[in-house]
Legacy VTK file of the C-alpha trace (Angstrom):
# vtk DataFile Version 3.0
C-alpha trace
ASCII
DATASET POLYDATA
POINTS 225 float
-72.498 46.836 28.885
-74.249 50.090 27.916
-73.579 51.513 31.404
-69.834 50.927 30.953
-69.860 52.742 27.593
-71.805 55.686 29.037
-69.226 56.068 31.818
-66.335 55.812 29.340
-67.736 58.482 27.002
-69.132 60.893 29.531
-70.129 64.228 27.951
-68.624 67.286 29.708
-71.260 69.547 31.206
-69.802 72.629 29.503
-69.843 71.070 26.015
-73.532 71.540 25.299
-73.710 75.313 26.076
-70.485 75.804 24.109
-71.868 74.043 21.034
-75.137 75.937 21.359
-73.222 79.230 21.493
-71.187 78.348 18.397
-74.310 77.340 16.494
-76.269 80.397 17.640
-73.569 82.907 16.651
-72.911 81.130 13.346
-76.601 81.275 12.422
-76.765 84.928 13.484
-73.682 85.919 11.456
-74.436 83.782 8.369
-70.736 83.549 7.347
-69.655 82.328 3.919
-66.691 80.538 5.485
-67.964 78.664 8.533
-64.514 77.282 9.386
-62.942 80.761 9.445
-65.807 82.037 11.580
-65.382 79.088 13.943
-61.675 79.866 14.300
-62.520 83.501 15.017
-65.097 82.416 17.600
-62.687 80.218 19.555
-59.746 82.652 19.273
-61.820 85.458 20.763
-63.365 83.161 23.354
-59.869 82.161 24.504
-58.830 85.824 24.818
-61.918 86.748 26.845
-61.654 83.687 29.060
-58.088 84.642 30.036
-59.319 88.006 31.331
-62.431 86.719 33.097
-62.821 84.884 36.393
-66.251 83.669 35.287
-67.134 81.192 32.540
-67.689 83.418 29.512
-70.352 81.164 27.978
-72.506 80.894 31.097
-72.007 84.420 32.479
-74.447 86.906 30.916
-72.216 89.967 31.234
-69.035 88.272 30.021
-70.860 86.623 27.131
-72.471 89.916 26.100
-69.041 91.553 25.869
-67.672 88.557 23.966
-70.571 88.602 21.497
-70.124 92.319 20.748
-66.403 91.789 20.108
-67.188 88.790 17.921
-69.615 90.810 15.796
-67.135 93.673 15.396
-64.266 91.359 14.473
-66.475 89.436 12.041
-67.429 92.696 10.289
-63.738 93.506 9.954
-63.029 90.043 8.623
-65.897 90.274 6.137
-64.755 93.675 4.891
-61.406 92.121 3.990
-63.170 89.386 2.008
-62.343 86.633 4.401
-58.627 87.380 4.614
-58.519 86.878 8.349
-55.267 87.832 10.012
-54.220 86.897 13.548
-54.895 89.625 16.054
-51.905 91.887 16.682
-50.948 92.967 20.212
-52.562 96.356 19.479
-55.814 94.660 18.411
-55.865 92.518 21.544
-55.099 95.523 23.755
-57.842 97.572 22.084
-60.288 94.694 22.592
-59.394 94.549 26.283
-59.884 98.291 26.727
-63.233 98.152 24.907
-64.331 95.254 27.098
-63.329 97.169 30.236
-65.270 100.223 29.066
-68.366 98.179 28.261
-68.068 96.446 31.618
-67.996 99.861 33.275
-71.170 100.828 31.400
-72.906 97.627 32.489
-71.885 98.118 36.120
-72.964 101.780 36.069
-76.410 101.068 34.566
-77.221 97.369 35.115
-80.957 97.969 34.809
-80.529 98.869 31.117
-79.158 95.377 30.509
-81.800 93.582 32.570
-79.400 92.719 35.404
-79.793 92.774 39.170
-77.701 95.627 40.599
-77.129 93.880 43.964
-75.849 90.690 42.354
-73.654 92.677 40.000
-72.229 94.703 42.893
-71.311 91.572 44.848
-69.751 90.007 41.772
-67.661 93.123 41.111
-66.480 93.176 44.721
-65.409 89.531 44.529
-63.587 90.177 41.262
-61.707 93.150 42.709
-60.544 91.100 45.683
-59.279 88.377 43.347
-57.408 90.978 41.283
-55.765 92.334 44.446
-54.622 88.822 45.344
-53.112 88.395 41.874
-51.217 91.680 42.256
-49.804 90.534 45.578
-48.576 87.320 43.988
-46.928 89.194 41.097
-44.953 91.391 43.487
-42.986 88.389 44.761
-39.874 87.117 43.055
-39.439 83.454 42.173
-35.896 82.177 41.833
-34.531 85.705 41.475
-36.965 86.468 38.638
-39.515 89.212 39.205
-42.960 88.424 37.817
-43.865 92.104 37.969
-41.508 92.898 35.081
-42.654 90.031 32.836
-44.905 92.093 30.568
-46.327 90.540 27.430
-46.582 92.406 24.100
-50.321 92.768 24.761
-49.624 94.430 28.125
-47.149 96.857 26.584
-49.581 97.700 23.765
-52.399 98.272 26.257
-50.144 100.533 28.329
-49.238 102.538 25.210
-52.896 102.957 24.179
-53.897 103.964 27.707
-51.068 106.541 27.814
-52.198 108.002 24.485
-55.794 108.179 25.742
-54.743 109.872 28.988
-52.619 112.343 27.013
-55.540 113.189 24.740
-57.879 113.747 27.688
-55.265 115.861 29.482
-54.691 118.055 26.417
-58.442 118.439 25.954
-58.831 119.492 29.587
-55.949 121.986 29.349
-57.422 123.504 26.174
-60.832 123.915 27.823
-59.279 125.543 30.906
-57.187 127.864 28.723
-60.243 129.011 26.769
-62.160 129.574 29.991
-59.328 131.650 31.481
-58.954 133.688 28.277
-62.680 134.463 28.235
-62.559 135.516 31.884
-59.507 137.724 31.260
-61.225 139.374 28.287
-64.282 140.201 30.400
-62.141 141.627 33.209
-60.130 143.767 30.788
-63.300 145.096 29.161
-64.757 145.921 32.567
-61.603 147.770 33.638
-61.393 149.733 30.371
-65.039 150.748 30.722
-64.501 151.867 34.301
-61.399 153.912 33.426
-63.178 155.507 30.461
-66.173 156.504 32.564
-63.879 157.845 35.286
-61.901 159.964 32.793
-65.079 161.324 31.209
-66.425 162.169 34.642
-63.268 164.041 35.561
-63.405 166.008 32.282
-67.053 166.898 32.888
-68.237 164.985 29.845
-70.246 162.558 31.967
-73.072 163.636 34.257
-72.208 163.416 37.988
-75.111 161.064 38.677
-73.926 158.578 36.026
-70.337 158.928 37.223
-71.320 158.196 40.848
-73.523 155.278 39.806
-70.756 153.784 37.717
-68.266 154.130 40.581
-70.723 152.572 43.030
-71.412 149.767 40.592
-67.697 149.129 40.241
-67.223 149.074 44.018
-70.075 146.648 44.459
-68.526 144.406 41.789
-65.216 144.515 43.650
-66.937 143.550 46.899
-68.691 140.620 45.193
LINES 1 226
225 0 1 2 3 4 5 6 7 8 9 10 11 12 13 14 15 16 17 18 19 20 21 22 23 24 25 26 27 28 29 30 31 32 33 34 35 36 37 38 39 40 41 42 43 44 45 46 47 48 49 50 51 52 53 54 55 56 57 58 59 60 61 62 63 64 65 66 67 68 69 70 71 72 73 74 75 76 77 78 79 80 81 82 83 84 85 86 87 88 89 90 91 92 93 94 95 96 97 98 99 100 101 102 103 104 105 106 107 108 109 110 111 112 113 114 115 116 117 118 119 120 121 122 123 124 125 126 127 128 129 130 131 132 133 134 135 136 137 138 139 140 141 142 143 144 145 146 147 148 149 150 151 152 153 154 155 156 157 158 159 160 161 162 163 164 165 166 167 168 169 170 171 172 173 174 175 176 177 178 179 180 181 182 183 184 185 186 187 188 189 190 191 192 193 194 195 196 197 198 199 200 201 202 203 204 205 206 207 208 209 210 211 212 213 214 215 216 217 218 219 220 221 222 223 224
């Protein structure tokens, strides 16, 4: 009889690590409102799981990113005295971009996070191949409806944030190049003015011939270089 009951109420294998994660993060955060924190935990976990091919709870890298986002969102929730609002498309997009950036940092320096670089490299390669397969599927039309154009509000918000970031970086790069060119032009103009002044003084006899010849030779050598 007990064997029948054990088969009827079989515990899912993923339930225990999930409950342990909830308990661990709740104890670490020490929230005043445990229910609100639990809702935040599962909302964020759902968002991260949608963007990950691995199980977020069992995968060290994915869980590390999820935990950092959970801590940041909990601080925001605490600062508003528990008035938790649902994440807007901009919030979700920002979270995705932050997760991508942190994932890039982990992949660039896995040893700082105590991870095996070879395993991480193979995992990244597998993930990229899966993403390519998803892109190929999206390019096909189903029943005259193109999946490629079915963007969600989160996708549009992420695209907008990425465009703003690229614009900022481009403007910063242009400004740096402009300053560099202006500095170079100033040096060239100063060099030319000095050369012309020395040449005029030499022609008027106000500059010794030796200094005039040395300045001309120096200018020629600069032109050759």
